[in-house]
VMD Tcl script that builds the backbone (N, CA, C; Angstrom):
set m [mol new atoms 213]
animate dup $m
set s [atomselect $m all]
$s set {name element resname resid chain x y z} {
  {N N MET 1 A 18.769 12.051 -8.115}
  {CA C MET 1 A 17.943 11.279 -8.699}
  {C C MET 1 A 17.969 10.644 -6.643}
  {N N LYS 2 A 16.398 10.770 -6.549}
  {CA C LYS 2 A 16.153 10.407 -4.743}
  {C C LYS 2 A 17.042 9.121 -4.636}
  {N N THR 3 A 16.693 9.271 -3.348}
  {CA C THR 3 A 17.616 7.912 -3.062}
  {C C THR 3 A 16.605 6.740 -2.493}
  {N N GLU 4 A 15.229 6.985 -2.395}
  {CA C GLU 4 A 14.383 5.881 -2.801}
  {C C GLU 4 A 15.068 5.534 -4.021}
  {N N MET 5 A 14.624 6.328 -5.062}
  {CA C MET 5 A 15.096 5.699 -6.568}
  {C C MET 5 A 16.194 4.661 -6.435}
  {N N LYS 6 A 17.061 5.307 -5.768}
  {CA C LYS 6 A 18.344 4.565 -5.738}
  {C C LYS 6 A 18.585 3.668 -5.162}
  {N N VAL 7 A 17.761 3.340 -3.849}
  {CA C VAL 7 A 17.204 2.074 -2.899}
  {C C VAL 7 A 16.325 0.717 -4.355}
  {N N GLY 8 A 15.359 1.158 -4.665}
  {CA C GLY 8 A 14.990 0.711 -5.950}
  {C C GLY 8 A 16.200 0.329 -6.904}
  {N N VAL 9 A 16.188 0.835 -7.511}
  {CA C VAL 9 A 17.553 0.244 -8.326}
  {C C VAL 9 A 18.799 -0.874 -8.163}
  {N N VAL 10 A 19.070 -0.499 -6.458}
  {CA C VAL 10 A 19.669 -1.248 -6.558}
  {C C VAL 10 A 19.480 -2.674 -5.721}
  {N N LEU 11 A 17.855 -2.823 -5.606}
  {CA C LEU 11 A 17.511 -3.572 -5.365}
  {C C LEU 11 A 17.112 -5.098 -6.694}
  {N N VAL 12 A 16.703 -4.147 -7.148}
  {CA C VAL 12 A 16.327 -4.825 -8.704}
  {C C VAL 12 A 17.787 -5.061 -9.106}
  {N N ALA 13 A 18.927 -5.015 -9.100}
  {CA C ALA 13 A 20.369 -4.921 -9.180}
  {C C ALA 13 A 20.875 -6.426 -8.727}
  {N N ILE 14 A 20.342 -6.335 -7.281}
  {CA C ILE 14 A 20.879 -7.562 -6.143}
  {C C ILE 14 A 19.656 -8.558 -6.772}
  {N N ASN 15 A 18.465 -8.877 -6.749}
  {CA C ASN 15 A 18.007 -9.778 -7.000}
  {C C ASN 15 A 18.186 -10.321 -8.344}
  {N N SER 16 A 18.569 -9.844 -9.585}
  {CA C SER 16 A 19.149 -9.779 -10.814}
  {C C SER 16 A 21.050 -10.654 -10.904}
  {N N LEU 17 A 21.536 -10.645 -9.930}
  {CA C LEU 17 A 22.506 -11.035 -9.572}
  {C C LEU 17 A 22.425 -12.570 -8.687}
  {N N LEU 18 A 21.994 -12.148 -8.022}
  {CA C LEU 18 A 21.124 -13.723 -7.260}
  {C C LEU 18 A 20.525 -14.664 -7.835}
  {N N ALA 19 A 19.901 -14.251 -9.056}
  {CA C ALA 19 A 19.135 -15.171 -9.584}
  {C C ALA 19 A 19.994 -15.799 -10.556}
  {N N HIS 20 A 20.865 -14.410 -11.000}
  {CA C HIS 20 A 22.109 -15.081 -12.366}
  {C C HIS 20 A 22.692 -16.200 -11.194}
  {N N LEU 21 A 22.612 -16.462 -10.288}
  {CA C LEU 21 A 23.948 -16.853 -9.154}
  {C C LEU 21 A 23.646 -17.623 -8.342}
  {N N LEU 22 A 22.324 -17.962 -8.045}
  {CA C LEU 22 A 21.690 -19.182 -7.021}
  {C C LEU 22 A 20.016 -19.076 -7.949}
  {N N PRO 23 A 20.118 -20.312 -7.505}
  {CA C PRO 23 A 17.832 -21.265 -7.625}
  {C C PRO 23 A 17.751 -19.993 -6.705}
  {N N LEU 24 A 16.327 -18.956 -7.015}
  {CA C LEU 24 A 16.252 -18.069 -5.245}
  {C C LEU 24 A 14.750 -18.313 -5.354}
  {N N PRO 25 A 14.075 -18.771 -4.445}
  {CA C PRO 25 A 13.368 -19.484 -4.217}
  {C C PRO 25 A 12.152 -18.064 -4.949}
  {N N PRO 26 A 11.454 -18.620 -5.045}
  {CA C PRO 26 A 9.648 -17.740 -5.612}
  {C C PRO 26 A 9.759 -16.762 -4.532}
  {N N PHE 27 A 9.705 -16.751 -3.260}
  {CA C PHE 27 A 9.080 -15.943 -2.261}
  {C C PHE 27 A 10.199 -14.887 -2.078}
  {N N VAL 28 A 11.451 -15.238 -2.433}
  {CA C VAL 28 A 12.703 -14.368 -2.077}
  {C C VAL 28 A 12.621 -12.872 -2.971}
  {N N SER 29 A 12.454 -14.051 -4.261}
  {CA C SER 29 A 12.622 -13.636 -5.745}
  {C C SER 29 A 11.606 -12.173 -5.220}
  {N N GLY 30 A 10.393 -12.296 -5.575}
  {CA C GLY 30 A 8.847 -11.331 -5.509}
  {C C GLY 30 A 9.034 -10.423 -4.280}
  {N N LEU 31 A 9.441 -11.385 -3.260}
  {CA C LEU 31 A 10.197 -9.519 -2.060}
  {C C LEU 31 A 11.159 -8.800 -2.178}
  {N N LEU 32 A 12.209 -9.580 -3.055}
  {CA C LEU 32 A 12.982 -8.305 -3.688}
  {C C LEU 32 A 12.161 -6.948 -4.623}
  {N N ILE 33 A 11.502 -7.621 -5.372}
  {CA C ILE 33 A 10.696 -7.975 -6.394}
  {C C ILE 33 A 9.454 -6.228 -6.070}
  {N N GLY 34 A 8.486 -7.140 -5.559}
  {CA C GLY 34 A 8.427 -6.235 -4.556}
  {C C GLY 34 A 8.377 -4.933 -4.010}
  {N N LEU 35 A 9.955 -4.885 -3.189}
  {CA C LEU 35 A 10.624 -3.877 -2.726}
  {C C LEU 35 A 10.763 -3.023 -3.682}
  {N N ALA 36 A 11.666 -3.360 -4.721}
  {CA C ALA 36 A 11.972 -1.971 -5.493}
  {C C ALA 36 A 10.699 -1.328 -5.699}
  {N N VAL 37 A 9.359 -2.321 -6.726}
  {CA C VAL 37 A 8.684 -1.106 -6.632}
  {C C VAL 37 A 8.530 -0.349 -6.301}
  {N N TYR 38 A 8.247 -0.877 -5.618}
  {CA C TYR 38 A 7.813 0.006 -3.806}
  {C C TYR 38 A 8.437 1.351 -3.778}
  {N N PHE 39 A 10.072 1.047 -3.233}
  {CA C PHE 39 A 10.968 1.948 -3.411}
  {C C PHE 39 A 11.039 3.221 -4.922}
  {N N ILE 40 A 10.908 2.906 -5.827}
  {CA C ILE 40 A 10.992 3.097 -6.826}
  {C C ILE 40 A 9.719 4.136 -7.356}
  {N N THR 41 A 8.187 3.671 -6.851}
  {CA C THR 41 A 7.055 4.277 -7.082}
  {C C THR 41 A 7.167 5.250 -6.474}
  {N N ILE 42 A 7.450 4.929 -5.022}
  {CA C ILE 42 A 7.638 6.657 -4.084}
  {C C ILE 42 A 8.889 8.033 -4.570}
  {N N GLY 43 A 10.113 6.785 -5.863}
  {CA C GLY 43 A 11.116 8.038 -5.824}
  {C C GLY 43 A 10.280 8.585 -7.122}
  {N N ILE 44 A 9.209 8.038 -7.897}
  {CA C ILE 44 A 9.322 8.628 -9.183}
  {C C ILE 44 A 8.004 9.581 -9.084}
  {N N LEU 45 A 7.414 9.603 -8.263}
  {CA C LEU 45 A 7.049 11.173 -7.225}
  {C C LEU 45 A 6.489 12.000 -7.461}
  {N N PRO 46 A 5.662 13.124 -8.087}
  {CA C PRO 46 A 6.198 14.785 -7.799}
  {C C PRO 46 A 6.490 14.837 -6.755}
  {N N GLU 47 A 7.412 16.683 -6.678}
  {CA C GLU 47 A 7.693 17.026 -5.554}
  {C C GLU 47 A 6.468 17.191 -4.357}
  {N N LYS 48 A 5.727 17.274 -5.230}
  {CA C LYS 48 A 4.892 18.458 -4.574}
  {C C LYS 48 A 4.308 17.359 -3.326}
  {N N ALA 49 A 3.373 15.998 -4.146}
  {CA C ALA 49 A 3.305 14.583 -3.673}
  {C C ALA 49 A 4.225 14.130 -2.950}
  {N N TYR 50 A 5.512 13.976 -3.408}
  {CA C TYR 50 A 7.053 13.058 -2.316}
  {C C TYR 50 A 7.015 14.100 -0.609}
  {N N LEU 51 A 6.708 14.630 -1.121}
  {CA C LEU 51 A 6.677 15.803 0.057}
  {C C LEU 51 A 5.744 15.307 0.958}
  {N N LYS 52 A 4.620 15.283 0.222}
  {CA C LYS 52 A 3.019 15.307 1.566}
  {C C LYS 52 A 3.618 13.420 1.559}
  {N N PHE 53 A 3.864 12.746 1.381}
  {CA C PHE 53 A 4.583 11.283 1.173}
  {C C PHE 53 A 5.640 11.702 2.421}
  {N N LYS 54 A 6.288 11.750 2.673}
  {CA C LYS 54 A 7.314 12.280 3.185}
  {C C LYS 54 A 6.594 13.065 5.337}
  {N N ALA 55 A 5.803 14.047 4.916}
  {CA C ALA 55 A 5.555 14.098 6.036}
  {C C ALA 55 A 4.182 13.490 6.452}
  {N N MET 56 A 3.318 12.720 5.708}
  {CA C MET 56 A 3.108 12.029 6.448}
  {C C MET 56 A 3.876 10.751 7.330}
  {N N GLN 57 A 4.654 9.684 6.762}
  {CA C GLN 57 A 5.310 9.414 7.237}
  {C C GLN 57 A 6.367 9.519 8.837}
  {N N ALA 58 A 7.001 11.351 8.541}
  {CA C ALA 58 A 7.548 11.713 9.794}
  {C C ALA 58 A 6.263 11.458 11.244}
  {N N GLU 59 A 5.414 11.987 10.640}
  {CA C GLU 59 A 4.472 11.642 11.774}
  {C C GLU 59 A 3.689 10.461 11.972}
  {N N LYS 60 A 3.405 9.328 11.149}
  {CA C LYS 60 A 3.136 8.310 11.632}
  {C C LYS 60 A 4.099 7.727 12.553}
  {N N PHE 61 A 5.844 8.275 12.230}
  {CA C PHE 61 A 6.357 7.344 12.822}
  {C C PHE 61 A 7.236 7.796 14.483}
  {N N SER 62 A 6.508 9.958 14.389}
  {CA C SER 62 A 6.805 10.182 15.378}
  {C C SER 62 A 5.188 9.920 16.732}
  {N N LYS 63 A 4.319 9.291 16.227}
  {CA C LYS 63 A 3.123 8.836 16.907}
  {C C LYS 63 A 3.533 7.493 18.192}
  {N N ILE 64 A 4.176 7.436 16.788}
  {CA C ILE 64 A 5.407 5.171 17.316}
  {C C ILE 64 A 6.012 5.574 18.215}
  {N N ARG 65 A 7.280 6.396 18.245}
  {CA C ARG 65 A 7.943 6.743 19.325}
  {C C ARG 65 A 7.120 6.993 20.591}
  {N N LYS 66 A 6.380 8.352 20.052}
  {CA C LYS 66 A 5.096 8.767 21.943}
  {C C LYS 66 A 5.192 7.288 22.587}
  {N N ILE 67 A 4.697 6.763 21.577}
  {CA C ILE 67 A 4.056 5.213 22.661}
  {C C ILE 67 A 5.363 4.278 22.574}
  {N N VAL 68 A 6.391 4.437 22.333}
  {CA C VAL 68 A 7.692 3.506 22.220}
  {C C VAL 68 A 8.514 3.840 23.624}
  {N N GLY 69 A 8.089 5.562 23.299}
  {CA C GLY 69 A 9.086 5.768 24.394}
  {C C GLY 69 A 10.594 6.701 23.964}
  {N N VAL 70 A 10.231 5.882 23.217}
  {CA C VAL 70 A 12.097 6.974 22.066}
  {C C VAL 70 A 12.191 8.016 21.890}
  {N N ASN 71 A 12.821 8.760 22.017}
  {CA C ASN 71 A 13.441 9.915 21.894}
  {C C ASN 71 A 13.531 10.035 19.885}
}
mol reanalyze $m
mol bondsrecalc $m
mol representation Tube
mol addrep $m
């Protein structure tokens, strides 16, 4: 199982647990579920698309590091 999938499942579990224990504001609940859907969607991508997405993300963050000056 890909790391992104695990993170998404953990976020859903945290949302369910918090909703059971505390009255969650809709913003917090929506944020957790939105992040979970994002991570799960990345986690279920086929390997070819997943590697293309990860390469695109690495390229984007390398450009940001050059602008900021972080190695």
